[in-house]
N, C-alpha and C positions, 0 to 999 in steps of 0.2 A: 504494500500500500504506500502510495506516495503522499507525503505531507506537503500540500500546496501552499500552506501559509508560511511566510518567512518573517522572522522577527525583525522589526524595524531597525533596532540598534545594530543588528548583525549586517543588514543590508547597507545601512548608512556608513558603517565602518569600512566595508569593502568599496563602497562607492567613493568615499573620500580618498582612498588609496588610488583608485582609478583616475579620479580628477587630478590628484597630485602627479601621477605619471604623465597625464596629458599636459599638465602645466610645465613640467620639466622638459618634456619632449618639445613642446611648442616654443618655449623660451630659448631652448638650445638652437633650434632651427631658425628662429627669427634672428638670433645673433649672427649666425653665419650667412644668412640670406642678405642681411643689411650691408655686409661688407663687399658685395659684388654681384648679388643676384640680378638677373635680367628678366624676371617675370613680373606679373602685375601686382605681386604682393607689395612691392615698393613703389612702382611707377604710379599706381592708382592714387597713392597718398601724396604724390608730387604735383598733381593737377592744381593749377593756380590761376589767378586773374591777371597775370602779367601781359597776356595777349588780348585782354578784354574779358568781359563777363562771360562765363561759361558754366555749364553744369558741373557739379562735384568739385568746385574749385576752392571752397572755403577752407577745408582742412589744410591743403597745400599752402595757401596764403598764410595761414597761422604758423605753419611749420617753417616757412621762409623767414618770417619775422623773428621767431624764436632762434632760428639758426644764426641770424645776425646779432641778436641781443646777447646770446649766450656764447657766441663765437665757437659754435660746434657745427660739424658737418650735418647737412640736412638728413642724411641717411641715419645718422645716430639719433637725431631727434625723433625721426619716424620709428626707429627701433624701440626707443623708450616708450613712446605712446602706444605702439602696437602691443608691447609686452604688458603695459598697464591695462589696456582694453581687454586683452585676452585673459589676464588673471582676474579682473573684475567680473568678466563673463562667467568664468568657472566658479568663482566665489558665489555669485548670485544663483547659479545653477545648484550649488550645494544647499544654499539657503532655501531655495524653492522645494527641492525634492526631500528635504528633511521633514517637511510637513506631511508627506504622503503616508497614509496609514493603510493597513491591510495589503502589504506588498505580497504579490503572488507571481507565479511563473510568467504569465502573460504580460504583466507590468514590467517585469525584468526584461523581456524581449523588446518592449517598447523603448525603454530607457537606454539599453545597450545596442539598439539597432544601429547599423553602420551608416544610416542616413543622418545620424544625429552627431554626437560628440566626437567620435573617433575620426569622422570624415575630415576634420580640419587638419589632422596630423597625417592622415593617410594620403591626402591630396595636398601637398605643401603649397601648391600654387594658390590655394584659397585660404591659407592660414592667415588669420587676422586681417582679412579684407574688410571693407567698410561695413558690411552687414553685421560685423561683430558689435557695432554700436547700436544697431536697431534691436539686436537680441537683448542687450542689457537694458535698453530703453523700455522694451516690453515688460521685462521682469520688474523694473522699478514702477512702471504703470500699475501692474497687478498688485504690488505691495501697497501703493497708494489706495487702490480700490478696496483692498482687504482691510486697511486700517482706518479708513475714513467713511463715516456714515453720510457725510455731506459731499455731494458730487462736485462742488465748486473747486476742490483741491485737484481732482483729476483733470478737470477742464482747463484750469490754469496751467497745469503741467503740459498738457498737449498744446495749448495755445503758444507757449514759449518754445517748447522743444521741437515740435514738428517742423517749423520753418527752418530751424538750424540744421536739423537732420536732412531736410530736403536739399539744402545747399551743399551738403556733404555727399549724400547718396539718395537721389530722388526716387528710385524704385520703391522706397518705403510706402509710397501712396497705394501700391497694389495690395498692401497688407492692412490698410486702415479698417476694413470690415471686421477683422479680429478684435481690434480695439473697441469697435462699436458693439460687437456681440457681448464682450465681457462687461462693458458699461451697462448695457440694457439688462443683462442678467443680474447685475449687482443692484441697480437702482429702480428699475421698472417693475413694480410689484403686481400690477394688474393690467393685462393686455385688453381687457374688456372696457376699462376706463383709463385710457392712456393719458399720462401726464405730459401734455404738449410743452409746457414750460420747461420741463426737464430736458426733453429732446431738443428743443430750440436752443437752449443754453449750451447743450453739448455740441450741436452742429456749428454754433458760433465759434467754438474753440478751433475749428478748421479754417476760419476766415483768413488769418494771416498766411497760412499754408497756401491757400488758393492764390494769394497775391504773388507769393514766391514762385509757384508753379507757372503762373502767367508769364513771368519774366524768363523762366527757364525755357518754356515752350516757344516763346517768341524771340529768343536770342538769335542773333545773326553772327555765328562764329564760323569763319571760313578758314581755308588753309593758310591764308596770310596771317590770321590771328594766331593760329597754331604755330606758325614759324616764328612769330614774335616771342611767344612763350618759350619755345625751344631754344631760341637764341639767348634769352635771358638766363635760362637754366645752365646753358653751356658757358656763357661768359662770366656769370656771377657765382655759380655753384659747381661748375665743372661736371655737370650732369647732362647726359645725352637723352634725347627723347626716344622712348621705346614702349612697346606694348600699349597700355592704356593711354599714354600720353599722345599716341599717334592716331587715336580714334575719335578725338573730340569733334572733328569736322564731319564725322560720318552721320548721315541723317537716319531717321527711323526707317524711311523707305529703303535705303541702301541695306540696312540690316535685314529687313523683310526679304529683299531681293536675294541677298546672300544665302539666307536660310532656305528659301524655296527653290533656289538654283541647285543646292547641294543635298537637299533632304532626300532620304531614302526610306523605304518602308521598314527596313531592318532597324533604323535608328528609332523610329516611332514605336515599333514592336518592343525593342529593348527597354525603352522607358515605360511602356505600359506594364511590362513584366516587373520592372523596378518598383513601380507604384503598387502593383498587386502584392508582391512579396514583402516589400518594406513596410507597407501600411496594413498588412494583414493582421498583426497583433492588435493594432488600434481598432480595427474592425471587430475583432473577436471581443475586445473589451467593451465595445459599445453596442453590439448587436442585440443584446438582451437587456440593455439599460433603459431607463426612463428619463426623458429630458423635459424639464419644466421651465417655461419661460413666461413670466408674468402670471403665474398661477395656471397656465394652460399647458397640457401635455402635447409636445411636438415631436416630429421625427428629426433626430439630430443629424442623420445623414443628408436629408434635404437641406438643412441649414448649412452643412459643410460643403455641399455642392455649390450653393450660392456664394459661399466664401471663396471657393476655388476659381470661380469664373474670371475675376480680374487677373488672377495669376497666369491664366492661359495667355494673356496678351504679353506677359513678360517672356514666356517661352518662345513666342513668335518674334519678339523684338531683339532678343539676345541669344547668343549661341552657347552660353555657359549653363546648360541644362542641369549639370550636376550641382552647381551652386543653387539654382532655383529650387531644385528638389530638396536640398538641405535646408534652405530657408523655409520652404513650405512645410516641411516635416516639423521644424521647430515650432512654428506658429500653431499647427494643428494639435500637436501633443501638449504643448504648454497651455493652450486654451482649454483643452479637454481636462487636464488635471486641475486647472483653476476652477472650472465649472463643477468638477467632482468635489473639490474642497469647499466650494461655496454652497453646495447642496442642490445645485440646479440639475446635476446628473446623478441619478441613483444607479449604482452598479450592482448587477446581480452576481455577487461573488460566488454563490453556490453553483450557478451555471458555469462560471469560469473554471471552477475546480473540477466539475464534471467533464469539461472539455479536455483539461489536462490529463485526467485519469483515463479518458477514452483513447487519446492519441499518443500518450507517452506511458506505455505499460511498464517500463522499467526505468530506474534512476539513471542507469548508464546511457540509455537512449535519450533521456531528458537532458543530460549534461552534454552529450555529443551534439544534439540539435542546437542547444544554446550556443555552443562554441562555433559551430558552422554558420548559423544564422547571423550571429552578432559580430564575428571576427573572421569570417571566411570570404567576404566580398565587399566591394564598394564601387560606387560609380566614379567615372572620370569627370573632369571638369567640363570639357566640351561635349556637345551632343554627339559628335562623331566617335568619341572614345569608347572602346570596348569596356566591359566590366573588369575591374581589377580584382585580383585574388588575394586571399589571406592577409588582410591588413594587420590582423592580430599577431602575425609572424613578422611581416615586412617592417612594421613601424618600429618595434624594439630592435630588430636586427639592423636596420639602417641607422638607427640612433647609435648603437654600439659601434658599428663599423666606421661611421664618420667620426665618432669621438676618438677612437683609437688612431685613425688616420691623422686627425688634427693634432693629437698628442705627439706624433712622430715628426711633424713638420717644425 
């Protein structure tokens, strides 16, 4: 007989070790990537306004100022902030999941899924990219919702922070529905008698964001603007333009054309399978659950389909399907656990335990499946990339290998 219940203290002890390993691995690779890496991990953070106003330029502009003020290379400044952002993200992850009660096998599969935390160190090209900020932003938003009965605090938070984040990484707008869902579940108590004042005040918190988006959408950034920025980086910071720095003058239409020119059925099928396999534990967790919104029982899967619709545009506009899947998975599972903690989702734990007993007849098979599912595969960054294998082996092996190599140099 398999005991499906897992003591929370035992889970959190091993989960902290897991997060510590990810922190050490991530910080190590960030250090060596900042010394000469030529992928988007660094270049994305160098985008600035020296060639004129452009999308995602705020962080680079701040880092340039700090580089001059502190008389430090901009790459070192970026490394320090990337490390800080990554550690804060892992710390907030630990704070969030320590609240989870009734840990079972299905929940473990969700938390350790390769679409979530290990993906950042399995695919080093996406380690500490700008979405790391929106992850932490969402965690903090949920903390504010949890600790405040007055919605004004969460609205002020969004009013101030959304425009700033949009100037750093504007695709955050595709994930606003998750913020709205959590807000409604927290404060809207009766769908039959809607509090319109509450909703109007919440939507007003997006007003400054809309102004920022207007300027981003209507920017006129050409190759000559990009050349000005690149010349500035070369002359003043001895940095060349590469990767993300070379795509600022690319239009949405050009991205669409590039995708539909090269797309193949095999790519689409691959990601359909990624979604099916990666999100399967979340489906099992929710399939027999009950979701209440404003006192009314609703189908949580229909709600999630609505939340996913804006994200489809991101898949069509950008080629980093692995990143989009990682970000989507984050928002879906964190929103789910928040709604469980807030009492909006009632999980049928008895049914979950029956599923585990039915499909995992022995402890050995249960452990093997966990290892293979959680550490046996991961997606690549670009949509063309095949599925990578055994990150549970590759990540520590590559860490040890490069560490020994660097010691010898």
